[in-house]
BANUFI-950669 format. One line per 8 residues: number of its first residue (from 0); their letters; for each residue x negated, y, z negated of N, C-alpha, C. Coordinates in pm, whole numbers, always signed. Atoms other than C-alpha are relative to their C-alpha. Layout:
N
NUM = A = X:Y:Z:X:Y:Z:X:Y:Z | ...
END
This chain:
406
0 = MGQVQYFC = -119:-30:+56:+2624:-401:+407:+8:+28:-186 | +18:-42:+196:+2514:-294:-6:+148:+106:-23 | -174:-145:-56:+2779:+21:+87:+129:-54:+37 | -127:+35:-32:+3101:+10:+50:+70:+38:+179 | -100:-86:-108:+3267:+0:+374:+91:-72:+68 | -144:+33:-118:+3574:-39:+597:+51:-5:+76 | +15:+57:-128:+3717:-223:+850:+140:+24:-1 | -150:-33:-51:+4021:-152:+1098:+57:-83:+70
8 = GLDLGTHT = -46:+65:-117:+4286:-420:+1278:+63:+58:+108 | -144:-82:-83:+4476:-274:+1520:+80:-136:+68 | -89:+87:-75:+4751:-550:+1636:+63:+53:+110 | -99:-53:-151:+4884:-432:+2008:+114:-98:+34 | -143:+87:-3:+5258:-567:+2013:+13:+62:+119 | -107:-67:-113:+5427:-473:+2297:+134:+34:-40 | -135:-52:+47:+5725:-391:+2102:-23:+71:-143 | +49:-101:+133:+5519:-261:+1758:-143:-7:-6
16 = MKASIVCA = +139:+20:+37:+5179:-173:+1693:-34:+47:-148 | +64:-45:+107:+5009:-226:+1368:-174:+12:-33 | +139:+41:+56:+4725:-187:+1196:-34:+35:-101 | +6:-1:+158:+4565:-194:+853:-211:+67:-21 | +162:-14:+74:+4217:-98:+687:-5:-85:-106 | +8:+94:+113:+4070:-346:+459:-175:+15:-19 | +144:-20:+24:+3716:-311:+296:-3:-172:-134 | +24:+100:+70:+3554:-632:+226:-110:-54:-112
24 = KDDENLDV = +100:+4:+97:+3389:-768:-77:-110:-86:+57 | +84:+36:-59:+3241:-1060:+51:+120:-125:+123 | -69:+37:-48:+3367:-1298:+264:+155:-111:-7 | -129:+37:+2:+3647:-1450:+106:+95:+102:-89 | +9:-180:+86:+3724:-1147:-125:+58:+95:+166 | -42:-130:-53:+3990:-888:+86:+59:+124:-70 | -93:-131:+78:+4080:-525:-52:+104:+6:+102 | -54:-51:-119:+4377:-450:+202:+48:+168:-74
32 = MGVYETRA = -46:-201:+52:+4386:-18:+146:+106:+63:+89 | -128:-82:-56:+4682:+41:+362:+6:-36:+123 | -82:+57:-126:+4906:-79:+648:+87:+122:+63 | -62:-155:-94:+5076:+135:+959:+70:-71:+74 | -99:+27:-152:+5338:+56:+1221:+33:+83:+45 | -52:-88:-65:+5456:+214:+1477:+153:-66:+94 | -79:+55:-123:+5684:+124:+1767:-43:+8:+132 | +128:+28:-47:+5497:+34:+2061:+40:+81:+137
40 = TGFKEASI = -2:-63:-182:+5506:+281:+2430:-101:+23:+114 | +79:+13:-123:+5326:+240:+2744:-11:-101:+57 | -33:+146:-123:+5429:-111:+2827:+159:-16:-17 | -154:+87:-8:+5678:-310:+2976:-52:-103:+73 | +40:+163:+15:+5689:-660:+3004:-113:-53:-13 | +80:+11:-28:+5412:-694:+2873:-155:+83:+55 | +76:-65:-98:+5240:-459:+3130:-12:+137:-45 | -21:-121:+104:+5104:-117:+3038:+42:+88:+148
48 = SDISELAD = -83:-88:-98:+5344:+109:+3253:-79:+161:+3 | +62:-74:+18:+5157:+422:+3116:-107:-11:-95 | +85:+39:+26:+4856:+420:+3002:-45:+122:-95 | +42:-90:+60:+4798:+773:+2840:+138:+23:-94 | -158:+38:+118:+5187:+695:+2637:-82:-61:-95 | +76:+63:+61:+4918:+397:+2543:-58:+43:-89 | +139:-46:+77:+4655:+573:+2437:+70:+102:-101 | -143:-75:+89:+4945:+833:+2234:+20:-116:-54
56 = CIARTVQG = +11:+68:+118:+5031:+560:+2049:-60:-59:-74 | +100:+67:+132:+4761:+375:+1934:-99:+62:-32 | +63:-108:+147:+4588:+725:+1789:+173:-6:-109 | -70:-59:+72:+4934:+788:+1636:-34:-119:-130 | +11:+82:+53:+4892:+419:+1501:-95:-1:-100 | +193:+33:+91:+4519:+433:+1368:-10:+99:-67 | -22:-123:+90:+4587:+816:+1249:+90:-53:-107 | -87:+9:+103:+4862:+666:+1063:-64:-92:-104
64 = VMQKTGIK = +116:+77:+135:+4634:+442:+847:-38:+58:-61 | +102:-65:+41:+4396:+667:+816:+43:+125:-117 | -125:-111:+85:+4631:+932:+645:+0:-73:-91 | +13:+88:+97:+4734:+680:+484:-97:-53:-129 | +101:+53:+73:+4465:+578:+334:-94:+103:-75 | +147:-95:-3:+4229:+881:+348:-109:-73:+26 | +87:+53:-26:+3998:+653:+496:-3:+36:+118 | -9:-35:-194:+3841:+762:+837:-86:-128:+37
72 = IHAVQLGI = +92:+104:-36:+3681:+464:+1025:+19:+73:+141 | +46:-50:-137:+3526:+502:+1421:+14:-116:+82 | -70:+125:-90:+3644:+155:+1575:+34:-89:-24 | -61:+82:+135:+3875:-100:+1516:-30:-110:+79 | +21:+189:-100:+3881:-537:+1621:+148:-16:+55 | -102:+11:-114:+4171:-526:+1881:+77:-93:-16 | -127:+186:-53:+4432:-836:+1853:+109:+42:+130 | -156:+26:-142:+4670:-905:+2190:+56:-89:-2
80 = SGSFLATR = -28:+90:+16:+4882:-1130:+2178:+9:-59:+101 | -34:+94:-88:+5031:-1433:+2343:+26:+21:+117 | -6:-15:-101:+5130:-1250:+2601:-91:+37:+167 | +122:-35:-85:+4783:-1160:+2739:-62:-159:+52 | +119:+103:+98:+4638:-1495:+2674:+78:-143:+154 | +40:+178:-88:+4605:-1897:+2894:-72:-41:-68 | +85:+111:+73:+4500:-2169:+2739:-23:-95:+118 | +64:+94:-96:+4270:-2389:+2917:-93:-124:-33
88 = RSSAVIPL = -7:+70:+54:+4129:-2715:+2862:-125:-66:+87 | +122:+13:-79:+3752:-2742:+2962:-54:-85:+8 | +106:+14:+47:+3457:-2975:+2980:-119:-47:+85 | +94:-14:-65:+3129:-3044:+3115:-97:-84:-99 | +81:+98:+43:+2849:-3318:+3111:-123:+59:+41 | +135:-23:-67:+2462:-3282:+3142:-118:-45:-91 | +113:+143:+12:+2144:-3454:+3113:-84:+132:-122 | +43:+16:+117:+1931:-3424:+2808:-129:-4:+19
96 = IDTGTKVI = +145:+67:-5:+1610:-3506:+2943:-6:-91:+132 | -10:+137:-125:+1512:-3644:+3316:+3:-160:-65 | +49:+135:+53:+1351:-3965:+3188:+20:-12:-164 | -55:+83:+159:+1471:-4153:+2828:+45:+58:-97 | -67:-98:+111:+1560:-3984:+2510:+10:+109:-30 | +68:-74:+74:+1584:-3702:+2284:+57:+64:-136 | -99:-21:+116:+1724:-3584:+1985:+55:+124:+79 | -69:-179:-7:+1995:-3301:+2025:-7:+117:-85
104 = SKFDLRRV = +59:-97:+77:+1931:-2994:+1908:+98:+110:+41 | -79:-34:-83:+2145:-2698:+1943:+27:+92:+101 | +70:-74:-108:+1983:-2553:+2189:+61:-68:+134 | -45:+82:-111:+2105:-2833:+2430:+182:+9:-28 | -121:-39:+22:+2487:-2778:+2273:+5:+114:+30 | -26:-99:-73:+2456:-2435:+2411:+5:+43:+119 | -18:+20:-138:+2391:-2522:+2752:+106:-72:+8 | -133:+50:-32:+2664:-2784:+2766:+151:+68:-19
112 = EAQAKLLG = -137:+16:+14:+2928:-2575:+2607:-1:+159:+92 | +20:-113:-167:+2807:-2251:+2844:+51:-109:+164 | -115:+74:-169:+2890:-2537:+3172:+168:+3:-50 | -153:+21:-25:+3226:-2580:+3039:+56:+103:-2 | -95:-98:+19:+3319:-2217:+2972:-17:+53:+167 | -26:-29:-118:+3188:-2163:+3300:+18:-71:+110 | -128:+72:-76:+3408:-2399:+3473:+76:-6:+12 | -83:-38:+67:+3666:-2323:+3272:+40:+112:+37
120 = VNLDEEII = -63:-132:-4:+3747:-2001:+3345:-2:+62:+154 | -25:-85:-171:+3848:-1787:+3719:-108:+94:-30 | +115:-73:-44:+3628:-1546:+3862:+51:+165:-65 | -55:-79:-27:+3897:-1301:+3788:+92:+27:-204 | -35:+17:+154:+3949:-1359:+3350:-97:-7:-50 | +82:+9:+102:+3734:-1371:+3023:+52:-12:-60 | -5:+38:+104:+3691:-1528:+2758:+43:+18:-148 | -68:-60:+146:+3877:-1470:+2437:-51:-83:-153
128 = HDFPQWYK = +118:+65:+132:+3766:-1724:+2218:+5:-181:+97 | +32:+85:-30:+3647:-2077:+2261:-34:-111:-87 | +52:+50:+118:+3661:-2333:+1974:-24:-204:+149 | +26:+111:-14:+3506:-2672:+2072:+50:-127:-87 | -103:+49:+50:+3711:-2978:+2047:-113:-129:-49 | +95:+144:+61:+3465:-3304:+2047:-63:+22:+107 | +56:+37:-129:+3133:-3377:+2204:-27:-182:+25 | -19:+113:-9:+3082:-3712:+2364:-181:-19:+23
136 = VDDINTST = +179:+63:-60:+2704:-3888:+2384:+15:-134:+44 | +40:+123:-32:+2590:-4136:+2596:+119:-58:+121 | -110:+29:-45:+2968:-4164:+2671:+91:-149:-109 | -53:+103:+39:+3004:-4422:+2395:+25:+122:-171 | -15:+24:+110:+2957:-4231:+2077:+54:+179:-35 | -94:-157:+28:+3208:-3913:+1978:-14:+69:-77 | +32:-71:+122:+3107:-3661:+1713:+45:+142:+63 | -11:-124:+2:+3241:-3329:+1612:-100:+119:-8
144 = NPMGLIGR = +127:-123:+50:+2881:-3195:+1530:-114:-146:+83 | +27:+72:-60:+2612:-3410:+1768:-135:+1:-70 | +136:+20:+77:+2310:-3271:+1625:-127:-66:-79 | +94:+109:+113:+2007:-3470:+1511:+49:-160:+14 | -46:+82:-75:+2180:-3760:+1751:-108:-14:+64 | +69:+37:-60:+1944:-3918:+1983:+112:-49:+106 | -44:+67:-132:+2055:-3975:+2354:-45:+92:+180 | +68:-43:-107:+2010:-3925:+2717:+105:+73:+33
152 = KIESSLLL = -54:-109:-80:+2295:-3681:+2840:+182:+21:-195 | -108:-54:+137:+2597:-3503:+2605:+116:+58:+90 | -174:-124:-17:+2976:-3371:+2716:+38:+49:-86 | -92:-78:+85:+3135:-3109:+2589:+148:+16:+41 | -111:-18:-27:+3513:-3051:+2555:+70:+101:-83 | -46:-133:+37:+3659:-2703:+2479:+126:+37:+43 | -99:-29:-30:+3922:-2547:+2457:+51:+155:+9 | +37:-138:-59:+3951:-2195:+2648:+149:+105:-54
160 = LTANSLRV = -141:-138:-1:+4204:-1851:+2543:-103:+75:+118 | +75:-130:-71:+4101:-1660:+2833:+150:+144:+60 | -82:-104:-45:+4276:-1345:+2980:-88:+102:+85 | +22:-53:-164:+4301:-1153:+3312:-99:+132:-41 | +72:-80:+16:+3976:-911:+3266:+30:+170:-14 | -59:-95:-14:+4167:-609:+3434:+43:+9:-128 | -120:+3:+51:+4408:-644:+3203:-68:+86:-163 | +65:+39:+119:+4183:-654:+2904:-90:+143:+41
168 = RNLTKAVH = +80:-86:+9:+3926:-394:+3025:+114:+178:-7 | -109:-94:+38:+4302:-123:+3048:+18:+29:-145 | +7:-51:+155:+4341:-179:+2702:-118:+7:-95 | +35:-78:+16:+4062:-114:+2570:-67:+132:+56 | -32:-153:-62:+4039:+212:+2827:+108:+84:-97 | -115:-71:+54:+4368:+288:+2612:-44:+82:-144 | +22:-9:+153:+4187:+252:+2290:-103:+100:+6 | +138:-89:-6:+3843:+431:+2405:+96:+181:+64
176 = QAGFEVNS = -53:-171:-35:+4124:+734:+2536:+51:+70:-124 | -81:-13:+85:+4267:+757:+2194:-118:+38:-117 | +127:-50:+60:+3943:+810:+2036:-107:-66:-111 | +80:+95:+118:+3842:+463:+1909:-105:-132:+97 | +39:+116:-116:+3595:+213:+2019:+55:-119:-28 | -51:+128:+28:+3664:-134:+2006:-107:-75:-18 | +80:+97:+45:+3436:-371:+1811:-5:-143:+105 | +3:+124:-63:+3572:-677:+2004:+153:-59:+37
184 = VAFSGYAA = -67:+37:-8:+3880:-828:+2163:+69:-140:-100 | -1:+142:+66:+4053:-1113:+1948:+137:-50:+11 | -130:+38:+48:+4351:-1353:+1939:+140:+41:-136 | -78:-74:+59:+4641:-1150:+1739:+20:-181:-107 | -69:+130:+64:+4774:-1545:+1610:-140:-44:-43 | +109:+57:+0:+4463:-1680:+1575:-103:+92:-112 | -46:-101:+123:+4383:-1339:+1319:+33:-45:-93 | -125:-4:+114:+4662:-1387:+1145:-50:-114:-41
192 = SDVAAAKE = +71:+134:+80:+4520:-1735:+1056:-113:-6:-126 | +117:-31:+103:+4232:-1630:+894:+69:-16:-137 | -83:-37:+133:+4464:-1479:+602:+130:-78:-55 | -145:+5:+49:+4753:-1653:+611:-9:-169:-23 | +15:+145:+46:+4659:-2032:+596:-151:+16:-47 | +164:+113:+119:+4390:-2228:+325:-83:-64:+120 | +103:+132:-121:+4074:-2399:+466:+72:-111:-28 | -94:+126:-34:+4226:-2689:+378:+147:-36:+26
200 = DKMLGCAL = -100:+94:-59:+4552:-2657:+493:-58:-32:+178 | +55:+96:-155:+4350:-2665:+859:-139:-79:+18 | +36:+161:+60:+4124:-2930:+712:+89:-117:+40 | -82:+57:-33:+4398:-3162:+659:+136:+21:+87 | -111:-13:-111:+4608:-3031:+969:+169:+115:-70 | -131:-126:+19:+4896:-2719:+955:-15:+75:+158 | -20:-84:-175:+5065:-2540:+1270:+23:+154:-53 | +29:-137:+47:+5046:-2149:+1230:+121:+56:+112
208 = VDIGANIT = -114:-69:-61:+5400:-2036:+1380:+39:+197:-46 | +43:-148:+16:+5311:-1622:+1461:+182:-9:+141 | -144:-122:-66:+5685:-1475:+1575:-45:+146:+52 | +56:-141:-62:+5643:-1229:+1824:+105:+100:-4 | -105:-97:-28:+5876:-954:+2009:+10:-57:+102 | +5:+49:-106:+5840:-1146:+2337:+38:-123:+13 | +38:+75:+15:+5710:-1441:+2240:-79:-58:-130 | +25:+50:+134:+5601:-1698:+1985:-100:-97:+6
216 = SVIFFKNG = +60:+76:-7:+5244:-1850:+1914:+6:-168:-123 | -6:+123:-5:+5204:-2206:+1819:-230:-20:-50 | +170:+61:+39:+4825:-2266:+1657:+8:-182:-115 | +46:+112:+71:+4724:-2625:+1568:-136:-18:-39 | +153:+52:+70:+4433:-2722:+1312:+23:-87:-58 | +77:+108:+79:+4271:-2994:+1206:-115:-58:+21 | +155:-6:+30:+3953:-3071:+1025:-33:+135:+34 | +52:-137:+20:+3889:-2704:+1029:+11:+59:+120
224 = IVGDVQFI = -26:-73:-171:+3950:-2642:+1441:+91:+28:+56 | -102:-11:-133:+4145:-2548:+1668:+41:-65:+97 | -1:+122:-47:+4312:-2827:+1811:+124:+35:+130 | -108:+9:-78:+4580:-2692:+2019:+74:+123:-18 | -69:-129:+22:+4742:-2336:+2126:+133:-3:+85 | -87:+36:-95:+5071:-2326:+2249:+111:+135:-12 | -65:-152:-41:+5298:-2012:+2395:+159:-57:+51 | -110:+50:+13:+5679:-2034:+2339:+95:+129:+58
232 = PWGGNYVT = -42:-110:-97:+5876:-1753:+2586:+74:+61:-86 | -146:-79:+60:+6093:-1608:+2270:-43:+51:-107 | +34:-68:+79:+6049:-1369:+2057:+116:+63:-116 | -87:-101:+65:+6247:-1107:+1807:+118:+73:+98 | -59:-118:-71:+6365:-903:+2090:+128:-79:+56 | -105:+67:-50:+6597:-1205:+2192:+94:+42:-45 | -90:-37:+84:+6794:-1168:+1883:+56:+88:-23 | -22:-158:-34:+6818:-789:+1852:+95:-24:+133
240 = QSIAERLS = -18:+14:-132:+6947:-805:+2253:+128:-122:+47 | -79:+64:-2:+7161:-1107:+2181:+145:+57:-62 | -120:-44:+41:+7335:-914:+1935:+65:+165:+61 | -31:-137:-20:+7337:-592:+2104:+118:-9:+120 | -88:+27:-99:+7536:-749:+2392:+107:-2:-18 | -69:+55:+9:+7758:-919:+2245:+156:+56:-111 | -52:-139:+79:+7833:-648:+2009:+64:+107:+45 | -55:-114:-121:+7868:-380:+2303:-126:+91:-119
248 = LTIDLAED = +80:-39:+69:+7568:-225:+2075:-92:+64:+81 | +121:-15:-69:+7250:-27:+2189:-134:-28:-69 | +102:+110:+82:+6915:-226:+2099:-63:+98:-149 | +64:-20:+89:+6832:+27:+1856:+45:-25:-158 | -61:+46:+96:+7134:-25:+1634:-27:-120:+20 | -57:+194:+80:+7129:-411:+1669:-125:-23:-77 | +171:+28:+6:+6747:-395:+1589:+23:+37:-183 | -47:-38:+117:+6923:-254:+1275:+36:-72:-83
256 = IKKTHAVA = -93:+143:+49:+7196:-500:+1175:-93:-108:-22 | +125:+106:+23:+6915:-751:+1270:-72:-34:-137 | +82:-36:+90:+6724:-617:+980:+46:-57:-92 | -150:-42:+154:+7042:-561:+705:+69:-132:+23 | -109:+91:+16:+7256:-815:+805:+22:-86:+28 | +14:+126:-76:+7111:-1117:+1027:-19:-76:-123 | +15:+80:+60:+7100:-1462:+852:-3:-48:+142 | +83:+108:-66:+6906:-1764:+1055:+93:-160:-27
264 = NRANPNEV = -104:+54:+38:+7120:-1985:+838:+139:-35:+37 | -122:+32:-37:+7423:-2192:+915:+78:+12:-91 | -49:-26:+136:+7588:-1989:+657:+161:-7:+8 | -144:+39:-26:+7941:-2100:+508:+69:+191:+26 | -90:-62:-48:+8266:-1896:+659:+12:+77:-110 | -72:-72:+151:+8336:-1793:+298:-109:+123:-3 | +144:-101:+50:+7964:-1603:+289:+5:+94:+120 | +7:-54:-143:+7994:-1416:+630:+140:+132:-20
272 = TGEILVKR = -116:-94:-42:+8332:-1272:+589:-29:+131:-69 | +22:-204:-3:+8379:-840:+563:-24:+7:+142 | +16:-100:-194:+8300:-599:+821:-114:+87:-57 | +112:-132:+10:+7975:-324:+871:+64:+100:+102 | -57:-105:-83:+8070:-16:+959:-139:+77:+45 | +106:-35:-101:+7876:+120:+1271:+50:+164:+29 | -16:-129:-78:+7839:+457:+1361:+14:+21:+111 | +15:+13:-132:+7966:+559:+1680:+19:+177:+47
280 = DKGYIPIR = -2:-148:-88:+8037:+915:+1859:+109:+6:-55 | -141:-18:+53:+8390:+926:+1750:+20:+13:-142 | +33:+20:+105:+8285:+820:+1422:-28:-114:-82 | +130:+110:+37:+8233:+489:+1248:+127:-99:+29 | +5:+129:-44:+8358:+141:+1354:-16:-113:-58 | +10:+100:+150:+8389:-157:+1156:-20:-133:+78 | +50:+122:-97:+8221:-514:+1353:+5:-110:-121 | -30:+124:+131:+8296:-840:+1139:-144:-88:+5
288 = RESVCEAV = +128:+11:+27:+7972:-1002:+1015:+2:-143:+50 | +12:+145:-78:+8110:-1333:+1103:-30:+45:+147 | +67:-43:-137:+8005:-1173:+1474:-76:+2:+45 | +147:-78:-21:+7667:-1092:+1412:-34:-122:-16 | +90:+190:+112:+7568:-1470:+1209:-22:-39:+190 | -72:+95:-159:+7782:-1581:+1600:-199:+35:+66 | +92:-69:-97:+7516:-1360:+1780:-140:-65:-35 | +152:+36:+38:+7206:-1461:+1570:-7:-126:+46
296 = NWEIENFL = +6:+94:-18:+7293:-1828:+1569:-48:-55:+117 | +59:+58:-191:+7259:-1859:+1977:-115:+16:-37 | +144:+53:-41:+6945:-1794:+1965:-105:-51:-87 | +123:+62:+60:+6790:-1899:+1684:+28:-158:+47 | +5:+135:-67:+6907:-2268:+1816:-78:+12:+140 | +55:-30:-171:+6769:-2152:+2138:-162:+1:-28 | +121:-15:+61:+6426:-2057:+1959:-72:-168:-19 | +9:+152:+67:+6466:-2432:+1763:-27:-54:+84
304 = THLETVIK = +0:+129:-120:+6509:-2627:+2071:-152:-11:+76 | +168:+8:-88:+6171:-2495:+2224:-89:+27:-76 | +141:+6:+110:+5969:-2495:+1894:+3:-135:+8 | -10:+153:+9:+6062:-2884:+1853:-26:-7:+140 | +120:+60:-122:+5942:-2961:+2197:-140:+53:+23 | +157:-25:+73:+5627:-2790:+2111:-90:-46:-114 | +104:+172:+124:+5529:-2955:+1772:-7:-115:+12 | -6:+177:+4:+5684:-3265:+1839:-119:-75:+140
312 = GSHLFHHL = +64:+10:-96:+5507:-3255:+2171:-176:+6:-24 | +123:-18:-24:+5171:-3185:+2086:-28:-134:-77 | +51:+135:-34:+4942:-3459:+2072:-65:-15:-203 | +12:-2:+204:+4873:-3308:+1632:+126:-33:-93 | -123:+22:+108:+5245:-3389:+1532:-51:-46:-74 | +7:+132:+88:+5141:-3682:+1386:-121:+70:-171 | +47:-104:+80:+4876:-3443:+1160:-35:+78:-51 | -55:-93:+121:+5061:-3251:+991:+32:+55:-90
320 = NKGIVMVG = -16:+57:+173:+4975:-3291:+635:+25:+112:-70 | -79:-168:+105:+5043:-2938:+521:+99:+129:+125 | -181:-62:-30:+5349:-2843:+754:-33:+93:+138 | -31:-45:-121:+5434:-2553:+930:-50:+150:-110 | -24:-168:+60:+5315:-2189:+816:+3:+124:+44 | -83:-134:-91:+5501:-1858:+933:-65:+123:-36 | +1:-171:+49:+5375:-1523:+1016:+134:+66:+97 | -29:-50:-128:+5535:-1218:+1252:+134:+23:-126
328 = GDALLTGA = -84:-47:+55:+5795:-979:+1153:+192:-80:-29 | -151:+64:-25:+6130:-1227:+1261:-35:-94:-71 | +5:+132:+116:+5985:-1527:+1004:+40:+69:-88 | -8:-60:+129:+6080:-1302:+721:+227:+25:+35 | -114:-8:+51:+6480:-1368:+834:+10:-67:-57 | -35:+124:+43:+6710:-1478:+681:+19:-124:-14 | -34:+33:-25:+6754:-1831:+642:-81:-88:+96 | +93:+81:-155:+6491:-1912:+933:-49:-96:-56
336 = IERIEERI = +53:+128:+16:+6207:-2136:+732:+132:-110:-18 | -96:+130:+35:+6508:-2358:+600:+97:-24:+149 | -22:+6:-107:+6629:-2364:+943:-76:-90:+86 | +139:+20:-79:+6304:-2475:+1109:-24:-151:-67 | +40:+111:+96:+6232:-2723:+818:+89:-103:+33 | -108:+152:-46:+6562:-2915:+890:+12:-79:+128 | +2:+46:-186:+6548:-2916:+1270:-184:-66:+2 | +148:+80:-10:+6084:-3025:+1235:+28:-166:-94
344 = NTPVRMGA = -23:+42:+83:+6167:-3178:+939:-184:-65:-31 | +112:-50:+66:+5832:-3080:+786:-30:+95:-93 | +50:-186:+116:+5746:-2846:+499:-12:+127:+74 | +40:-125:-44:+5767:-2490:+604:-23:+128:-100 | +9:-75:+89:+5638:-2213:+423:-88:+177:+70 | +25:-207:-42:+5583:-1795:+464:-211:-76:-2 | +168:-37:+21:+5190:-1726:+486:-5:+17:-120 | -7:-6:+93:+4989:-1681:+259:+40:+176:-64
352 = ATAGLNNS = -9:-131:+5:+5076:-1339:+67:-126:+94:-22 | +113:-95:+15:+4835:-1064:+46:+43:+104:-165 | -1:-125:+108:+4808:-865:-309:+35:+124:+33 | -4:-106:-42:+4986:-586:-306:+91:+20:+133 | +3:-32:-116:+5096:-558:-28:+176:-121:+39 | -75:+46:-67:+5523:-634:+98:+10:-91:+108 | -34:+58:-171:+5636:-861:+383:-118:+44:+56 | +56:-24:-64:+5279:-921:+431:-11:-119:+115
360 = AMYAASIG = +25:+133:-170:+5347:-1216:+717:+23:+104:+165 | -24:-76:-121:+5442:-874:+887:-134:+19:+77 | +103:-46:-18:+5114:-762:+901:-106:-109:-14 | +109:+88:+7:+4903:-1095:+867:-127:+37:+150 | +72:-8:-158:+4790:-1015:+1225:-128:+117:+3 | +20:-89:+48:+4610:-649:+1135:-98:-14:-113 | +76:+17:+101:+4477:-769:+809:-129:-123:+77 | +71:+114:-13:+4310:-1085:+945:-127:+42:+103
368 = LGRMHYLK = +112:-53:-85:+4123:-873:+1270:-66:+88:-92 | +97:-78:+27:+4026:-608:+1003:-112:-78:-46 | +66:+101:+89:+3837:-944:+828:-110:-21:+136 | +65:+81:-178:+3732:-1047:+1228:-136:+115:-13 | +99:-120:-25:+3580:-680:+1218:-151:+6:-101 | +123:+5:+101:+3403:-747:+881:-146:-89:+15 | +134:+178:+30:+3215:-1113:+955:-64:+107:+97 | +78:+0:-141:+3091:-974:+1328:-90:+76:-49
376 = KKEESIGI = +98:-32:+72:+2948:-680:+1115:-93:-32:-19 | +108:+14:+41:+2768:-849:+876:-90:-103:+51 | +93:+35:-123:+2641:-1056:+1095:-100:+70:+27 | +34:-77:-53:+2531:-817:+1323:-91:+48:-77 | +106:-98:+119:+2378:-596:+1003:-113:-129:-83 | +110:+97:+10:+2187:-969:+934:-103:+24:+51 | +57:+27:-119:+2041:-974:+1249:-129:+132:-51 | +79:-69:-28:+1926:-656:+1241:-148:+64:-156
384 = KTPLTFKD = +111:-8:+168:+1793:-621:+853:-101:-79:-36 | +112:+47:+27:+1606:-900:+889:-98:-72:+89 | +23:+50:-145:+1422:-917:+1200:-173:-62:-8 | +92:+68:-2:+1179:-1158:+1292:-143:-7:+25 | +102:-83:-31:+815:-1091:+1300:-85:-82:+122 | +107:+15:-147:+559:-1182:+1602:-27:-179:-33 | +109:+126:+87:+426:-1509:+1404:+191:-114:+0 | -174:+95:+42:+860:-1622:+1313:+33:-48:+192
392 = RIVNSVKE = -15:-5:-121:+893:-1564:+1699:-59:-92:+131 | +81:+98:-128:+634:-1784:+1851:+45:-166:-138 | -35:+154:+73:+710:-2026:+1587:+105:-87:+49 | -163:+41:-99:+1113:-2087:+1700:-49:-10:+60 | +60:+24:-110:+951:-2093:+2007:-49:-122:+42 | +89:+89:-7:+759:-2342:+1980:+87:-116:-53 | -55:+110:+21:+1006:-2566:+1783:+101:-20:+53 | -9:-50:-163:+1241:-2469:+2074:-12:-68:+144
400 = LCQEYF = +75:+74:-96:+1019:-2623:+2286:+13:-170:+35 | +20:+131:+43:+962:-2955:+2070:+171:-85:+35 | -156:+133:+16:+1319:-3070:+2037:+63:+33:+117 | +10:+41:-66:+1336:-2998:+2366:+9:-191:+119 | +104:+75:-85:+1092:-3203:+2577:-7:-115:-101 | +25:+94:+68:+1061:-3440:+2232:+118:-62:-48
END
């Protein structure tokens, strides 16, 4: 890892695709070399409608960021949204030894976690992430790190994020068809939290809200671990569609109006007076700004109802000492943060800014995916560059044997 290396994160959204190239100096310092966004094609309702069209879109997105930065990459860290994922909790209990007690080792933790994964996943699914919640030794001692404790049996509880195996294979096939390798597949919202929320926030307790096009992901952190993940069937497209339907506009035109004129706060009527000129086939027609605000407010209220139910319904709600962190394109909607703060009655802020990048909340996922790519490559390179000698392997095997039976 001594030479300069670049890593690419590809946030595969169903409405837009975002790619970023990052240069990681170390685990904490990340230089964003460039970002690029394109309109997603090849998807229909979170399913692949045309794999060739999807592959072309992926190629345009990655090649766009390569041309922008002048950096060539060969592999990407692929991020998928909550539209492709399901959450599930699983637990398992294993005996540590047939008779007597023993000191719990890493090997024991791997065994009980493997058993919990096996019990928690269906045959047609694969695990994208597994988040350990707690371990229980002999039904009495609950711990987040039981290594070194003495016991007869151990129980593990995991929070699993799973995806349909065939859907994941088809997504990776599209990336390969575009001419790139896939380092691994990750949850985009979790990747965004890696750069948008500080370690202190995750330790003290916070919720990351990632507003996507069709689905919003809510990730709860406490004591530095993911304690809960919820998906809300609402996204920025709902606001666009509301504007289009209520004002009889095309989707593209409604999207432009949302970005330039929409506000999410309950604005004073005096602040929304005036008209917007909209181009039609026969010239320009005026649209009242008040009508736009009414269309937006209808959907924002719908979103706030869903979000309040999810946030206050979580067992971690009273542990959100650092409040809510917002990411995603529609988190930038004027007044959205104030409305959420008022409704949930907890501090809300935008995700941590990235140096040299405007509207970094939009690209938090792709940047976080790039950092994931770096961390995994670093871990692999350490294993390659420091191979164990035959003597080291024998010593480690003896240590594991002793830990297992004594």
